[in-house]
N, C-alpha and C positions, 0 to 999 in steps of 0.2 A: 932506702926502702927495705922492708922486711925487718927481721930481728925484733918482731913485736909479738907478744902473746896477749890475746884478748880473752878475758874471762867474764862470763855473764851470770855465773851461778849465784843464786840468792844465799844470804846468810853465810858468806864465805870469808868474812872479814878476819876472823880469828886464825884462818889457815893461810892467808896471803903471805905472811912472813916465810913460811916453809917453801912456798912456790917461788917466791922472790929469791930466796937463798940459793935454790938450784939454778934459776934463770940468770942470776947475776954472775955465776961462775962462767957462763958461756956468752955473756955480753948481750943478753936479751932483756928487753923492757917488758914489764908486766902491766897491762892496763886492766883495771877492774871496773866494770860497769854493770851492776846487778839489775838494772832496768833495761830489758831488751830494746825498748823503743828509743833509748838514748845511745845505743851502742854504734849506730851507723857511722859517725865521724871517724871512728877508730878502725874500721874494717878495711879500707882500701890498701893499707900497707901491713895488714895482719898476716903473719906466716902461720900462726897456730891460733885456732879459736876453740875455746872450751865452753860449751853451753848446751842449751836445749831449745828447740823450736825452729820452725821454718824461717822466721824473720831474721834470725841471727846471721844468716848467710847473705842477706840483702846488702850488697855493697862490697862484698869480697872480690878480689881480683886474682890474677894469676900468681900473685905473691903468696896466696894461700897454699899451704902444703899439707896441713893436717887438721882435720876436724875431730876434736875429742868430745864426743857426745857424753853428757852427764847422766844419760839414761842407759838402761840395759837394752831396751828395744830401740831400734833406729828406723822404724817405719816412717816416722815423721820426716827424716832426712830424705828418703826416696820420694816423698810426696811434695817436697819443697819446690816451689817454682824458682827459687833462688839457688838451687843446687849448682855447684860449680860445673862448668862445661869441661874444664880440664881435669886430669886425673889427680886426685888427692887421696891421702891416707884417711881412713875413717876407723875410729876405735869407739868402743862402748864401755860402759861401767859395769858389765856383768861381773858379779862378785861383790859389789858394794851393797846390794839390796837384800841379800839372803836372810840376814837376821830379822830385818823389819818385816819382810814379806812372810817369813815363816811364823813369826809371832802373831801377825794379823790373821793369817790363815787359820791357825789353831784357835785364836779367839773367836772368829766368826763361826767356825765349825762347832765349837762347844756351845755357842749361843743357839745354834739351830738344834743340836742334839738335846740341850738342856732347856729348850723352849723359853729362852729368855725374853723374846718380844712379848709373849703372853704374861710371863711372870712380872715383867716390868710394868705392864699395863695394870696388873692387879695392884702393884705398889702405888702407882699414880692414883688409882681409884681408892686407895686406903683399904684394900681388901686383903686380909691375911689368909691367903689360900696357897696350899702346897700339894695339891692332889693330881697334878698333871703327870702323865706317863712320860718318862724321859729315857734317853739312851746313852750309852757310853762308847768311847773309842775302844776301850778294852774288848778284846775278842772280835773286833770288826775286821773285815777284809777290805783293805785299802788299796786303791789303784791311783797312781800318780802319773799323769801324762805330761811329759816334759821333765827330764832328769838333769837339767843344767843346774846352775847355782841355786836357783829358786826351789826347784823340786827337791833337790837333794838336801837343802837346808831344812825343808819341811819334813822330809823322811827321817832325818837324823833326830829331830826333836820329837816326832810322833812315836818313835821307838820306846820312849819312856812311858807312854800310855798303854803299853802292852797289847797292841793289836794282834789279831791272829796272823796276819800277813800283810806285807807291803810289796806290791808289784809295781815295777817301774815300766814306763812305756816310752821308747825313744826310737830314733831312726837308725842308730848305730848297733844296737844289741849289746852294748857294754853296760857294766854295773858300776857307776861312779862311787868311789869310796866304799864299795860293797855295802851300800846303804839299803839295798833292796833284797828281798827274799827270792825274787824272780824278775827277769827282764823279758819283755816281749817287744817285737817290732811295732812301730806306730800303726801300720796297716792291719795289724792283727788284734786290735783292741776289742773287736766284737767278741772274741773268744772269752775274754775275762769279764765283760760287762754283766752277764747274768749272775756272776758270783762276786759282784762288787757292792759292798755296803756303803762305802764312801769313795767317791770319785773326786780327785783334786786335779785341776788343770793349771799347769804352769808353763803353757806353751808360748812360743814367740809369735808375734803378729806377722806371719808370712802367708803367701798364697796357699801353701799346702795345709795350713791349719784353719783356714777360714771355714766356718760352718762345720767344724770337726764333730761337734755334738749337735745332732738334729733330732727330729721326732723319731726317726727309725732307731737311732742308738739309745735314746731315752727309753723307748719301749722295751729294749733288751734288758734294762736294769730291774732289780727287784723293787717291789712297791715301797719297801721301807728305805730305799736308797736315798742318799744325800749327795748333792754335787756342790763343789766349791770351785770358783774360778778366781785365780790370783794372777793369771798371766796376761792375756789380751782378750778384750771383750768379744771380738769377732770369732772366737773359737766356738761360741755357742750361738745357735740360731735363737735369738731372744724370744721371738713369738712362740717357737716350739716349746721353750722352757716354761713360758707362762701357761700354755695349754697343759703341759704335763703336771705342773703344780696345781693348777685349778681343778684338773680332773683326777688327781690322785695317782697319776702314773708313777711318780716318785713322791717321797714324803717331804722333802725340804731342799732348800738351796741357800747358799751364801755367796754373794758376789761382791768383789772389790772393783771389778772392771765390767764395762758394758759395751754393747754393740755400737752405740752412738754416744759419744761423750762431747760435751757435758750433757747429761740428761735434761730434757725439757720438763717443765713442771707438770705437764699433762701426760707424760710418758706412762703407759699402762703398767710398767714394771712396778711403779710405786704402790699400786693396789693389789699386787700379786700376793696370794696367801703363802704362808710357810716359807717366807723369804727374809733373810738378813742381808742388809746392804751397808757397805762402806764406800765413800766417794773416791775411789782410786787413791786411797791414802795408805794402803798397806806398806808399800815400799817407798814412802814419802822421801822425795829428794831433800826435804828439809829436816829429816830426822837426824839427831846428833850423831848416831853411829854411822849413818849413810854419808854425811858430810865428811866425817873423819876418814872413812874408807875411800871416798872419792879423792880427797887430798893425797892420801898415801899412794893410791894407784896412779894418779896423774903425775906426781913427782917421780915415781919409778919410771914411768913412760917418758918423761922429759929426759931423764938420764939416758934411756935407751935411744931416744931420737937424736940427742946431741952427740952421742958416741957411735952412731951408725949401726946400732943393734936393732933387731926386729922388735916391733912394738907388741906389747901384750894386748890381748883383746882386739886384735885387728879384725875388722869385719870383712867377710867375703861379700863383696858388693854384687856378685852374681846371685848368691843365695839370699842375701838380705839380712844375714846374721853372722 
């Protein structure tokens, strides 16, 4: 029993040889099953499981010692009815998604500022029109709530657009990689919202961040403000955001994540004005750079595990991240 590593990550074929090279050194078998519904027969004697989703834990036993989530957020793990009853190690892949999320964040932010939904509609209608008022990141006052890998990856790339300032918001009061002009504590965000032109959320999906941006905080922002959410959908009260955009409380928004996913076809967010949406694809687990990073990080942690060293990205299961 044991000595088995089960991997369920999609599109991982090209990276399996690297994982097997590490596992073989320590006498472990690697089982790859990219379809979660077919993984159950391999789980009873799995010591390590790398994957995503509540069902991947269905059938694990006390042989399980380590769950390597292939996501940065692990809220799905704590919601799983199949969560192990015994103590296991839990790691995430924070650090694998920064590039993808940052690129998507800047893309959808620029689409809002440059009014691309309207311009693209002109193009579809074969109307050659270019007279809409647009805005720039340059000279903007940017606030980024959540300064982990995602937020800091965004901040470093936004610097090239010459904003007036980039303020980071976190619980620790530290300035990761000195990427921010100023850092404020998470509970003090009300102080900077009135002077925020662009608010970017890269927050984890934990109890403390649920409903972080609501009607009251939206009302604190300037009318020309834009909000982007690239972290977790429950950080924004979605109904309050719809009201704010509909009534001109703020000027625009861009969302990659939503309060309830997947969105139903009749969700009112689809009809919301001045909104750009991507379907939680910003930090895609299937992006080439993400898969490469995931493999590298998992192999590094396998070496740590086999040699009795602390694991990287170990989740504090009391805090949820």
